[in-house]
N, C-alpha and C positions, 0 to 999 in steps of 0.2 A: 231272700234278697239281702245282699250285703249292705249294712248301714255304714255310710261314709261321712265323716265330718270334713267339710271342705273350707272352713273358715280360714282367712289369711293369717290370723294369729289366734292363740287360745290362752286362757289364763286360769288361775286357781279360782273356782267359782264360789267357794265358801268365803273367801276374802272379799270378793265382789259384793256378796250379800251384806256383809258387815259395813261396807262403804255406802251402799245404797239406802240402808234403813234410816239413818239420820237425814239424808237428803229427801227421802220420801215423807218423812215425818213433818218436815217444813211445808210440804205441799198438801198434807192431809192433817191440818191442825186438830181436827176433832177425833183423829184416830188414836186409840189406846191399844196397847199390847200388839204393836205392829210386828209382823213376822214376814220373812221372805224365805221361800224354800223351792225345791224342785227345779233348780237352775239347770239348764241343759242347752247345748248347741243343737240346732236342727241338722238333720241328716240330708246329704245330697244337694244342698243349696246353700247360698250365702258365701260365695267365693270371694267377693270383693270387700265385704264388710264383716266385722265381728258382730254377729247377731245372737242374742242369748234369750231363751225363753225362761220365764219364772212365774211363780205364784206369789201373790201378796194377800195377806189376811190381817184383819184388825177388828177391834170392837168399837162401835160408834153408837152412842145413845142406847146402850144395852143390847145392841144387835150385832151379831158377827157378820162381817163383810168379807167376801172372798173374790179376788180378781185374778185373771190370767193376763199377764202383760209380757211385753217384749222390749228389751233394750237393744238399741243399734248404736254401735260405737264408731266414731270417725276413724278411718284407717290412717296409719302413720307411716311406718317404713315400707309397707307393701302396697302402695297405691297403684291401682290398675290404670287410672286415668290422669291426665295432666291437670285437669280442672278440679278445683275444690268447690263442689256444689253441695256440700253436706247440709248446710242450712236451707238451701233452696229445695233440696229433696224433702225436707220436713214441711216446708211451706207449700209445696205443690200438692203433697198429700193432704194437707189441711184444706187447700182450696178445692180439691176434688171431693173430699168428704163433705165440705160445707155446701157445695153445689148439688151433691147427691146424684151426679150423673153416672157414676160407676162405684162399685163397692171397694173401699180401701179400709185398712185398719185405722181406727180412730186415733189420730195423734193426740197425746196427752200433755207432755212437757218437753221442752228443749233446754239443754244445759250447755252453755258456751264455755264455762270454766273447765279447763282441762285438768285441774289439780286433783279432782276427786277420783277419777278412774284412769287418768293418764291421757285423756283426749275428750273433746266434746262428745255428747251423746244425746239421744232422745229416747223417750219411752212412749210406746203406743199400746193399744189394746191388742191382745192376741185373738186371732180369728182361727177357729177350728175348721180343718178341712184337709184335703189331699192335694199334693203338688206333684206334677209330672216332672220328676227330678232328672237331671242330666247325668248324675253319677250314682248308680249305673244308669245307662240310657233307658228312658221310659219305653222306647220302642222294642226293647228286648226282654224286659222283665218288669214285674210290678203290676199295679192296678190298671194302668192304661193298657198295657199289653194284654192283660187278662179280660178286659172289658169286651162286650159284644160289639159288632160293627154299628148297631143301632145306638148303643150308649156312646160310642166314640163320635158318632155323627152329631148327637145332641151336644156333646162336649165341644166339638169343633164349632158348631153354630153359635152356642152361647159365648164361646171365646171370641169369635169374630164380632158378634154384636156388641160385646163389652168393649173390645178394642175400638170399634166405631164410636161408642158412646163417649169415650174420653175426649173426642173432638167437640163435645158440647160444652166444655168448660169455657166460659167467656174469657177471651184473651185480656180483657180489661182487668180481670182479677189476678193476672199473672205478670204484672209489670216487673216484679222482682227477677224475672227470668231474662230480661233484656240483656243483650250482649254488648261488646265494646263498640265504640264509635266506628261507623262504617259497616258494622255487622250487627245492628241492634236486634234484628228479627228476620224472619224469613230464611230463604235458602242461603243467603250470604252469612247468616249467623252460624248455621250448621257447617258451612264450607270453611269458614275461618277457624272454627273449632277443630275440625279434623285436619286442616292444613298444619295447624300447630301440633296436633297429635303425631303426624308423620315426622315432623322435625324432632319432636321429643323422643319418640320411640326409635328413631333411626339417625342419631347424631353423627355417626361415622360413615353413613352411606352404604352400609352392608346390604341394604335391601333397596336397590335402585328401582325395583318394580313398583314401589310405593309412589315415587315421584313420577314415574311414567304413567301410572294410573291417574294421578292428579291431572296431568297434562291432557290425557285422553278425555277424562270427564269434563274438564273445562272447555275443551273444543266441541263438546256435544251438549252444551248447556241447555237444559230443558226449558220449553216455553211455559209449561204448566207448573206453576208454583203456588198452589193454594196455601193460604195462611193456616196456622193451627199449632197446637201443642205437640211437642215431641216428648213422649214418655221416655224413650231412650233405650229400653231393652224390652221391646214389645214381643213377647213370645209366650207360648203355651206354658212353659216352665215357670213363668213369673205370674201365673194366675193360680188361685187356690179354688178347688171345687168341692162341693158337698157330695153326699151319696147319690143325689139325683143328677149329678153331672152339670150342676148350675154353678156359675162363678160366684164365690163369696168374698174374694179379695183380689185386688190387683196390686202387685208388689214390685219392689226394687225400682224406685224412681230416682236413681242416683245420678243420671246424666240428662236431665230435662232441658228443654230449650223452647224457644218460639220459632223453631226452624221450619215449620210447615207440616201440613197434615199427612203428606205421602211418605214421610220418612218411617213412621211406625208401621204402616202397611207394608212397605218394602222390607223392613226388618223382619216382620212376621212371616212373610213369604219366604225369605231367604233361610231363616232358621228352621221353618217347617220343612222345607226341602232337605235341609241338612239332617234333621232329626228323624223324620218319618216319611219323607217324600219318596216318590218312585225312583228318584236318582240317588237316594242315600245308600250307603254301604250296608246299612241294617235293613230289616224287612219293612216294606211299606205297610202301614196300618190301615186296614180296610175300614171304611167309615169316615175317615178324615177327608174333608173337602179338598178338591184339587186346587191348584193355583188359580185357575180361571174362576172357579166357584167362589173362592175366597175374595177375589177382586170384585166379583159381581155383587156378593152379599154386602161387602163393606161399602161399595158405591151406593147400593140401594139404601143402606142405613144412614149414610152421611149426606147423600146428595152431592158429593164432591167428585168432580171429574177425575179419572185415573189415567188420563193420557200421560205418556212419558214415564209410566211406572217402571219400565225396563231400566231407564237411567237411574232411578232411585235404588233399584236392586243392585246395579253395578256399584253405586256409591256405598251401599251396605256391605258389599264384598270388601271394599277398601276399609271400612270401619271395623269389620270383624277381623280383618287381617292385622290391623294395628293393635287391636286388643289381644289377639293371639300371640303376636310377636312380643308384646309386653309381658304376657303371662310366661312365655318361654324365658325371657330375660330374668324374670323373678324366680322361676321354679325349675327351669331346665327341662320342662315338659312341653308338649304340644309343638315340637320342632317342625318348622316349615321347610319343605323342599322348594328351592328357588324355581324349578320348572313348574311345579304344581301351583305355586303362588302366582307366577306369571300367567298361567292359564286361567286361574280364578279371576285375576284382575284384567284379563283380556289384553295383555300387553306382550304376549309372546306366543 
């Protein structure tokens, strides 16, 4: 399997190590002989943020301490999203970790000063496990592809149960995610966010399908709007699994909101169909639950009604299209055919 680094930017890692050592020393005042080594970018994931793995070691009270950590750096020139939620990303991970409802890498420190490495960043503990990467697609090669149907079934079930568990985070602990006036929470918050995304990604109107999709969705406004946390990129590829196909970490909380519980379920359904579903261009992965099985298990775990989920899936199609067009604008890749886009958004 080809190893692919997909970070939006890369840097000379030896220089980064030299920058981080004095910063870490201030946070570890008892540490002596502090060293940082084995810096590396992860393969196949981390497209929107510069994410770097590293080892730290030091002596403390005569004992050698070794840690595996991760630094995640705020994107600068190559931002995928219009909203700067970098600090909120750290805070929501902190809240999920403290509540203990779902496994996340333990956040350690947040640095707002951009002078050290050129942008704000945070450091978290590294979790060891396996990721169903998108590059190359996990449905065509790698450990998910090579797993047995029974193993993939266990992976799917544990993934959906963990997705459902994120809805147990008390919204009272997430006040920092409230949106602007008139769209503080609920569906209006997520709607306002992506209405701005459409304007941001399509300032010259080259993609009229986006505006048509907004009008269509607004005319079909759903009645079922359960409150809840939005993870923002809820998919199999943003979970880390151990050798027993159990979830050990939920990752990439870069676009959270209080937009409501059904957004993440819809995103999961949409991306699953794209990556390994029966309608995908690549082979269907036997053992993965169907769309209806996923909805039923999520509803059983959360107790939240899933009426109108089709509307949220259509909204997800718009969200994914905005992100795809932005990535095309940045990289020249992932070009969209206007006819295909119109079909996807059900406006043509």
